[in-house]
C-alpha positions, -999 to +999 in steps of 0.1 A: -038-582-195-068-574-172-094-550-187-112-524-167-150-523-167-154-499-195-130-517-217-146-550-210-180-536-220-167-522-252-150-555-260-183-574-256-203-548-276-179-554-305-179-592-300-216-593-302-214-577-336-193-606-349-210-637-334-244-651-330-256-656-294-279-685-292-309-686-268-312-711-241-348-718-230-367-744-209-369-769-239-332-768-242-327-774-205-352-802-204-334-819-235-299-814-218-311-832-187-318-863-208-287-860-231-260-886-231-232-863-220-221-866-184-215-828-178-247-808-177-232-775-190-218-794-219-252-809-227-268-775-226-243-761-250-248-792-273-286-790-272-284-752-278-262-759-309-288-785-322-317-761-316-298-734-334-288-755-364-251-752-354-229-782-363-196-772-349-183-764-314-149-748-307-136-758-272-104-765-253-120-795-238-127-817-270-129-849-250-160-836-233-179-835-266-168-868-281-203-882-281-222-850-288-228-855-325-211-821-332-179-814-352-155-805-324-123-784-329-098-768-306-093-731-312-060-739-329-074-765-351-102-742-362-079-713-369-056-735-389-084-747-413 
């Protein structure tokens, strides 16, 4: 179901009330450039998690984070805990 602009904005405003949005800065980008993951975006997310003291990532692409040092769950696995 596609949302219209106003509905999408309202959804995001409510989502922000429930989740922590981590900051990405130049230190994280520089660390990600040297991280052992082959995908840069995954490395940025992993470094952001480390800098934010987050130990777990929920993703549909678990194999991309095998060497990240994070606990990795699929959405289904996480919801079934």
